[in-house]
Structures are given as C-alpha cells and as structure tokens.
C-alpha positions in Angstrom: 17.3 -20.4 5.0 13.8 -21.4 5.0 12.9 -24.8 6.1 10.1 -26.8 4.5 6.8 -28.2 6.7 6.9 -31.6 6.9 3.9 -33.4 5.7 2.4 -36.3 3.9 3.5 -35.4 1.1 2.3 -37.5 -2.6 3.7 -40.7 -1.2 2.3 -40.3 2.5 -1.1 -39.4 0.5 -0.9 -42.7 -1.1 -0.2 -45.2 1.4 -2.9 -43.4 3.9 -5.7 -43.9 1.2 -4.1 -47.7 0.9 -4.6 -48.3 4.0 -8.1 -47.2 4.2 -9.4 -49.0 1.3 -8.1 -52.3 3.1 -9.6 -51.5 6.1 -12.9 -51.0 4.2 -12.5 -54.6 2.2 -11.8 -56.4 5.0 -14.8 -55.3 7.2 -17.0 -56.0 3.5 -15.5 -59.5 3.6 -16.2 -60.6 7.6 -19.2 -58.2 8.7 -21.3 -57.5 6.2 -20.7 -60.5 3.0 -21.4 -63.5 6.0 -24.7 -62.5 6.0 -25.6 -61.7 2.4 -23.7 -63.2 -0.3 -22.0 -67.1 2.0 -24.5 -68.9 3.4 -23.4 -71.9 5.1 -24.2 -75.0 3.6 -26.9 -77.6 4.8 -24.2 -80.2 5.4 -21.9 -77.3 7.3 -24.4 -77.3 9.7 -25.1 -80.7 9.7 -21.4 -81.3 10.7 -21.4 -78.2 13.8 -24.5 -80.2 14.8 -23.1 -83.3 14.9 -19.8 -82.2 16.5 -22.0 -80.1 19.0 -24.1 -83.2 20.4 -20.3 -85.4 20.5 -19.5 -83.3 22.8 -22.1 -82.6 25.1 -24.1 -85.6 25.4 -22.7 -88.1 27.2 -25.4 -90.8 27.4 -26.0 -92.8 24.1 -29.8 -92.4 24.2 -29.0 -88.7 24.6 -26.3 -88.4 22.0 -29.0 -90.9 19.3 -31.6 -88.5 20.3 -29.6 -85.5 19.3 -27.9 -87.1 16.0 -31.4 -87.9 15.2 -32.5 -84.4 15.9 -29.7 -83.0 13.7 -30.8 -85.5 11.0 -34.1 -84.0 10.6 -32.8 -80.7 10.4 -30.8 -81.4 7.5 -33.5 -83.2 5.6 -35.4 -80.1 6.2 -32.4 -78.2 5.2 -32.9 -76.6 1.7 -29.4 -75.2 -0.1 -29.6 -72.2 -1.6 -29.8 -71.8 -5.4 -26.0 -70.0 -6.9 
C-alpha cells in the first residue's frame, strides 16, 4: 500500500494565503497609512500639548506659558483639506 505524502493541500494553502493577506493589511494600516493618509488634527495636537503641559509643569507661571505656547501652535496649525 502506498502512503500519500502529507502536505498543505488546497485548504492549508488557502489558510496560509489568508494569513499573509491579513498580515499585509495590518502592516499597511499601522505602518504606512498614518504617515500619508490620516494626519493628526489640529485639535488633537492641541489637546496632547495641553495634557503634556499639565503633566510636566508644577509651577503656575510655567504651566500658563506652556498652555499659551500650545494655543499659539494651534492657531498656526492649518487643517488639511479632505
């Protein structure tokens, strides 16, 4: 009796192909797209800046100066056209 060599077969090949496609999608989504497609909004940048001011400054004058700098940066920020 001859024994058949066990391999991936059609089903296994399909599963491997699906895994490669899914992996490629996540590489595109998280490594390539953020730089080119979905730019961070000005409001989001300002919120991050203000949160950073609250975390890093302990004196009121420093915090106020940091927040004013965030406001100046937000005023200079231009939203990209969609």
